[in-house]
Structures are given as structure tokens and as C-alpha cells.
N, C-alpha and C positions, 0 to 999 in steps of 0.2 A: 220696410216690414212686410211680412209674406201675409197676403190677402187670408182672411179669417176661412173663406171658401176653399182654398188650397188645403189648409192645415185640415179642416173637416173632410175632404176628400182623401187626403193621406191618412187619417184615422179610420176612415171607412175601409181603405184598402187594406190596411193592416189587420183590423178585424177579420174582414173578409178572408184574408190570406191565412189566416189561422185554421179555417175549417180543415183543410185538406191535413193539416198535423194531427189535429185531434182526432179525424177519422182514421187516418193511417196509425195512429198510435193506438187507437180502440182495435184495429184489425190485428195488429201484431200480436196483441192479447188473445183475441178471438182465433186466430189460426194457428197458434202455438200449440201443439200437442202437449208438450211439458213446459211449463214457466219456470226456467233456468235464470240464473242471476243474470247472464248475458241478455237474455229475453228481456227481462224485467228493466235492465239498464237501456236498452234500445228503445222499448216502450217508453220509458220515462223521458227521453232525450227529445221526442216527439211530441209527447204530452206538454213537457215544460215549455217547448219552443211555441206551441199553440196558445197556450195559457199567458206567455209573455206577450204574444202578438195581440192577444185581447185586453190583457189587463193594462198595459202601459199606456195605450191610449184612452182608456177609462179612466184611469187615475191622473194622467196629465192633460186630457183635454175634455172629457165629458164631465166629469164630477165637478169641475170648477166652474163650468157655464150652466148647470141644471137650474139653478136657482134663478137665473135672467131668462129662462126659456120654460116656464112653467105652463104649458099647454097640455091638454088633455093626451095627445100624442106623446108628448114626453114623460108624462106620468106613466103612462102605459108602458113605454120602453123602459124607463127605470125600473118600473114593477117586474117585469120578465128579467131584466139583468140582475136584480137584487135577489130574485127568486132562483135564478139558476146558479148564482154562487153559494146560496143557502144550501141547495141540492149537493154541490160540489164538496160543500164542507161536511155536510152528511155522509157523502161516500167517503171522504177522507177518514171519518171515524171507523169504518169498514176497512179501509186498506191499511191504516196504520195497525189496527188488530191483526190482520191476516199476515202483513210483513213481519210482526214480532213473532207469531206462531211458527211461520214458516222459517224465520231466521233460527228461533231456538231449537227448531227440529232438523236442521241442516237440508232443509227439504229443496232448497235452490240447488244444492250439490249433488242431492240423490234424487235422482228422476223416479225411483221405484217407490217413493214415500206416497201414500195416499192422502191427499190434503184433507180428505173428511174426517181421517183417524187422528190429526194431530192435535186438535181440541174441539172438545164437545160444542162450543158456540160458533164453529167455522161455518157451518150453513147458515146461521143467523147475519154474521158479518159479510158472508157474499151475498146475501139477499139484499143488505144494507147498501154494498158496494153496488150492485146491479141497479138498484131503485135509484141510488143517486146519480150515477153516471147517466142513465137513460133519461132523467128528469133534466139534468143539466142539459144535455145536448138538445132536448126538446124545447126548453126554455130558453136555451142560447139561440136556436133557431128564430123563435119568437121575437126575442130581442133584436135580433139581426134583420129582421125583415122590417120591424117597426123603425129601427135605425137607419136602414137604407132609404125607407120612405121620409123619414124627416131629412136626411141629407138632401135627397133629391128635391122636396118642397121648401126647405129652408135657404139652401144655398144655390141651388141650380133651378129653381122654379120657374124663372124667367126663360127658359129654354124650351119649355113644354107648353 
């Protein structure tokens, strides 16, 4: 059987490796002058990869063990993680509406369409999206830092 510390290190490595995918996926959207369907799909490939690298270890490794490790740091780590995913869900409420409006207006195919003119609530949805994504990344980083600390102290504390 594989030692628990090895699995914990692999889970930590998976979550850590998701950061470049999340950041590059965000950069694709920031850098794009016009968000075409191809740009959107490229962005989503990186974002989905990053979310999978974070969520699979969370569901498969961290959640089943959280009740056995209820310490202050574990609770703080879980709090940051839950809040990060809550803000991601908040961002998705904006993303879905923007996607629907842009799809209905064929704005992914016609780069001359002004996104602000597609729907009267577009500004609100975009603010929701920005707040959710920024909050997710900030809280993801807080959860990551506390998770790395927990990994090092729980599984590799004898090395320090």
C-alpha cells in the first residue's frame, strides 16, 4: 500500500500544478482583443484542466480525511477552500448569462458586436464574473498556502 504521505504529496503537487493553468486561462481572456468562439474554447480548456487538477484531489483525498484532522489549520484551510468554490459558483452565474446573451446575439462569430449593447444587464453580469473570479483566485491562494503548510507539518514535519 502506498504511504499516506506520498498520496498527500501527490495531491499537493496536483493542486500546485493547477495554478499555471488557471492563470494562463485567465490571461487568454485578458489578452484577447475580441473574444471569439475559438478564444473562448481555448480559455475553457485551460480553466477546466486547472479546476480538475484542484477538484479531483479535493474530492478524492482531502474531503474524506477532513473529519479525522479537525485542527485550527484544517478548519482555516477548509474555510478558504469552500469560500473559493462559493465565489467560483458566483462567477458562474455571470458567465452563464454572458454566454447566453453572446450566443443569442451571435457575438462569438461577429467581432463588431458591442458586448455592452447585447443586453441591458451585461455590465452587472461582467462585474459579477470579475468579482467571482478575483475572489476565487485570492481565496484559492489562501487555501493553497494553508494546504502546503498542513502538508509540510503533517506529513514531512520530521524533516524540519
